[in-house]
MARBA-843881 format. One record per residue (C-alpha): residue number from 1; x, z negated, y negated. Coordinates in Angstrom, 1 decimal, always signed. Layout:
(NUM; (X; Z; Y)) ...
This chain:
(1; (+103.0; -32.3; +41.9)) (2; (+104.6; -35.5; +40.7)) (3; (+103.9; -38.7; +42.5)) (4; (+102.2; -41.6; +40.8)) (5; (+102.2; -45.4; +41.2)) (6; (+100.6; -48.6; +39.8)) (7; (+101.9; -51.7; +38.3)) (8; (+100.2; -54.0; +40.8)) (9; (+101.8; -57.5; +40.5)) (10; (+104.4; -56.5; +38.0)) (11; (+104.2; -58.6; +34.8)) (12; (+105.8; -58.0; +31.4)) (13; (+107.8; -60.8; +29.8)) (14; (+105.5; -60.8; +26.8)) (15; (+101.9; -60.9; +28.1)) (16; (+100.6; -59.7; +24.8)) (17; (+102.2; -56.3; +25.4)) (18; (+100.0; -55.8; +28.6)) (19; (+96.7; -54.0; +28.3)) (20; (+95.5; -55.3; +31.7)) (21; (+92.6; -57.6; +31.1)) (22; (+91.4; -55.7; +28.1)) (23; (+87.7; -54.8; +28.2)) (24; (+86.4; -51.3; +28.3)) (25; (+83.1; -50.3; +26.6)) (26; (+81.1; -47.2; +27.1)) (27; (+78.5; -45.4; +25.0)) (28; (+76.2; -47.7; +23.0)) (29; (+78.8; -50.4; +23.3)) (30; (+77.9; -51.0; +27.0)) (31; (+80.5; -53.0; +28.7)) (32; (+81.9; -51.1; +31.7)) (33; (+84.5; -53.6; +32.9)) (34; (+88.1; -54.7; +32.4)) (35; (+91.3; -52.7; +32.7)) (36; (+92.8; -53.8; +36.0)) (37; (+95.8; -51.6; +36.3)) (38; (+97.2; -48.2; +35.3)) (39; (+98.3; -45.1; +37.3)) (40; (+101.5; -43.8; +35.9)) (41; (+103.9; -40.9; +36.5)) (42; (+107.0; -42.1; +38.5)) (43; (+109.3; -39.6; +36.8)) (44; (+108.3; -40.2; +33.2)) (45; (+106.5; -43.6; +33.0)) (46; (+103.6; -41.9; +31.2)) (47; (+100.2; -43.3; +32.0)) (48; (+97.8; -40.9; +33.6)) (49; (+94.8; -43.1; +34.2)) (50; (+93.5; -46.7; +33.7)) (51; (+91.9; -48.4; +36.6)) (52; (+88.7; -50.3; +35.6)) (53; (+87.3; -53.3; +37.5)) (54; (+83.6; -53.3; +36.9)) (55; (+83.1; -56.9; +38.0)) (56; (+80.6; -55.8; +40.7)) (57; (+78.0; -53.6; +39.0)) (58; (+79.5; -50.5; +40.7)) (59; (+79.3; -50.3; +44.5)) (60; (+83.0; -49.3; +44.8)) (61; (+84.0; -52.0; +42.4)) (62; (+86.6; -49.8; +40.5)) (63; (+86.8; -46.4; +38.8)) (64; (+89.4; -44.6; +36.8)) (65; (+89.5; -43.1; +33.3)) (66; (+92.0; -40.5; +32.1)) (67; (+94.3; -42.1; +29.5)) (68; (+93.6; -39.3; +27.0)) (69; (+89.9; -40.3; +26.9)) (70; (+90.4; -43.8; +25.7)) (71; (+90.0; -45.0; +22.1)) (72; (+90.6; -48.4; +20.5)) (73; (+87.4; -50.2; +20.1)) (74; (+86.2; -50.6; +16.5)) (75; (+83.9; -53.5; +17.4)) (76; (+86.1; -55.5; +19.7)) (77; (+89.7; -56.4; +18.9)) (78; (+92.3; -55.3; +21.4)) (79; (+89.7; -53.7; +23.6)) (80; (+89.0; -50.0; +24.3)) (81; (+86.1; -47.6; +24.5)) (82; (+85.3; -44.3; +26.3)) (83; (+82.4; -41.8; +26.0)) (84; (+80.8; -42.7; +29.3)) (85; (+77.6; -44.4; +30.6)) (86; (+77.3; -46.4; +33.8)) (87; (+75.2; -43.6; +35.2)) (88; (+78.0; -41.1; +34.6)) (89; (+80.5; -43.5; +36.2)) (90; (+78.3; -43.9; +39.2)) (91; (+78.5; -40.1; +39.7)) (92; (+82.3; -40.1; +40.1)) (93; (+83.7; -39.8; +43.6)) (94; (+84.6; -43.3; +44.9)) (95; (+88.1; -44.3; +43.8)) (96; (+90.3; -45.5; +46.6)) (97; (+93.8; -46.8; +45.8)) (98; (+95.0; -45.5; +49.2)) (99; (+94.6; -41.9; +47.9)) (100; (+97.8; -42.5; +45.8)) (101; (+99.8; -42.8; +49.0)) (102; (+99.6; -39.0; +49.6)) (103; (+100.2; -36.2; +47.1)) (104; (+97.7; -34.1; +49.1)) (105; (+95.0; -36.8; +49.1)) (106; (+95.5; -37.5; +45.4)) (107; (+95.3; -33.8; +44.4)) (108; (+92.1; -33.5; +46.4)) (109; (+90.6; -36.6; +44.7)) (110; (+91.6; -35.4; +41.2)) (111; (+90.0; -32.1; +41.9)) (112; (+86.7; -33.8; +42.9)) (113; (+87.0; -36.2; +40.0)) (114; (+87.6; -33.5; +37.4)) (115; (+84.6; -31.5; +38.6)) (116; (+82.4; -34.5; +37.7)) (117; (+83.6; -34.5; +34.1)) (118; (+82.8; -30.8; +34.0)) (119; (+79.4; -31.1; +35.7)) (120; (+77.8; -32.2; +32.5)) (121; (+77.2; -29.5; +29.9)) (122; (+80.4; -27.8; +28.9)) (123; (+80.9; -25.5; +26.0)) (124; (+83.1; -22.4; +25.9)) (125; (+84.0; -19.9; +23.2)) (126; (+81.8; -16.8; +23.3)) (127; (+83.3; -13.8; +25.0)) (128; (+86.1; -15.8; +26.6)) (129; (+86.5; -17.9; +29.8)) (130; (+88.2; -20.7; +27.9)) (131; (+86.3; -23.9; +28.5)) (132; (+85.9; -26.7; +26.0)) (133; (+84.7; -30.1; +27.1)) (134; (+83.7; -31.8; +23.8)) (135; (+83.6; -35.5; +23.2)) (136; (+80.6; -37.0; +21.5)) (137; (+82.4; -36.8; +18.1)) (138; (+83.1; -33.1; +18.7)) (139; (+79.5; -31.9; +19.3)) (140; (+78.2; -29.4; +16.8)) (141; (+76.6; -30.9; +13.8)) (142; (+78.7; -34.0; +13.6)) (143; (+80.8; -34.7; +10.5)) (144; (+84.4; -34.0; +10.1)) (145; (+85.1; -37.7; +9.7)) (146; (+83.4; -38.4; +13.0)) (147; (+85.3; -35.6; +14.7)) (148; (+88.5; -37.1; +13.4)) (149; (+87.7; -40.3; +15.3)) (150; (+87.3; -38.5; +18.6)) (151; (+89.8; -38.7; +21.4)) (152; (+91.9; -35.9; +22.8)) (153; (+90.7; -34.1; +25.9)) (154; (+92.3; -35.6; +29.0)) (155; (+92.4; -32.3; +30.7)) (156; (+94.2; -29.4; +29.1)) (157; (+91.1; -27.5; +28.0)) (158; (+91.2; -25.7; +24.7)) (159; (+90.8; -28.0; +21.7)) (160; (+87.9; -27.5; +19.4)) (161; (+88.7; -26.1; +16.0)) (162; (+86.8; -26.9; +12.8)) (163; (+85.6; -23.3; +12.5)) (164; (+84.2; -23.4; +16.0)) (165; (+82.2; -26.5; +15.3)) (166; (+80.8; -25.3; +12.0)) (167; (+79.9; -21.9; +13.4)) (168; (+77.5; -23.0; +16.3)) (169; (+76.7; -19.4; +17.0)) (170; (+80.2; -18.8; +18.3)) (171; (+79.7; -21.4; +21.0)) (172; (+77.6; -20.9; +24.1)) (173; (+76.6; -23.3; +26.9)) (174; (+78.5; -22.8; +30.1)) (175; (+80.1; -24.5; +33.1)) (176; (+83.8; -24.7; +34.0)) (177; (+85.0; -22.5; +36.8)) (178; (+85.9; -24.3; +40.0)) (179; (+89.6; -25.1; +40.4)) (180; (+91.8; -26.9; +42.9)) (181; (+94.5; -27.7; +40.4)) (182; (+94.2; -30.4; +37.8)) (183; (+96.4; -30.3; +34.8)) (184; (+96.2; -33.6; +33.1)) (185; (+97.2; -34.1; +29.5)) (186; (+99.2; -37.3; +29.3)) (187; (+99.8; -37.2; +25.6)) (188; (+97.6; -40.2; +25.0)) (189; (+98.9; -41.1; +21.5)) (190; (+97.1; -42.7; +18.6)) (191; (+94.9; -44.8; +20.7)) (192; (+96.1; -48.0; +19.0)) (193; (+99.1; -50.3; +18.5)) (194; (+98.3; -52.3; +21.7)) (195; (+98.2; -49.2; +23.8)) (196; (+101.3; -47.6; +22.2)) (197; (+103.3; -50.8; +22.7)) (198; (+102.3; -51.0; +26.4)) (199; (+103.1; -47.4; +27.0)) (200; (+106.5; -47.8; +25.4)) (201; (+107.4; -50.9; +27.5)) (202; (+106.3; -49.1; +30.7)) (203; (+108.5; -46.2; +29.9)) (204; (+111.4; -48.4; +29.1)) (205; (+111.0; -50.5; +32.3)) (206; (+109.9; -47.7; +34.6)) (207; (+112.8; -48.2; +37.0)) (208; (+112.4; -51.9; +37.0)) (209; (+108.7; -51.6; +37.7)) (210; (+109.3; -49.2; +40.6)) (211; (+112.1; -51.5; +42.0)) (212; (+110.0; -54.7; +41.9)) (213; (+106.6; -53.2; +42.8)) (214; (+107.4; -52.0; +46.3)) (215; (+107.4; -48.4; +45.2)) (216; (+111.0; -47.4; +46.0)) (217; (+110.0; -45.2; +49.0)) (218; (+107.3; -43.4; +47.0)) (219; (+109.7; -42.8; +44.1)) (220; (+112.3; -41.3; +46.4)) (221; (+109.7; -39.0; +47.8)) (222; (+108.9; -37.9; +44.3)) (223; (+112.5; -36.7; +43.9)) 
């Protein structure tokens, strides 16, 4: 698997292009914390996760959110939202930055982390083993306009189609099968102009970030 890194002390010339410091809100507009850093792919510069500093309400202080789960907040300018509650965050396996130092450790953590996303009710198409993890907007009975506002699935599960949502009888409750491999969808597009600008700058300056962030050794290991 590819190796990942964090920005750490790297700063962009234009601070307004940086999403670090932006607030993250959960369900019911509950503040979960601030974006402290991002975990990105060394080889492409694409952001896989955001690291959220809770400010102390979480015992382990920080947790991660897949980039594809974020949405621009409609209530708070330049901030973001995710379909999570504090109780759900507390159920995640403790995030440790040191897990990024080893591909094996990170793969193990991702597997345990993904299982928590899938531990809540999951829906799958009847007569198939294709699992669908819907967002709040994608749950049966919600309007098409609400579904359009939903975020893309951070893991490469099958996307819900309109016909599936309208025909509730074709969807049955189920649970995702266990897996040791995590296939993360990094196509986190359409989140908002602040996010898109930040992602573009990171991709443009990927080598500079790696060179100034003490990540040269990790990058060479990634090939």
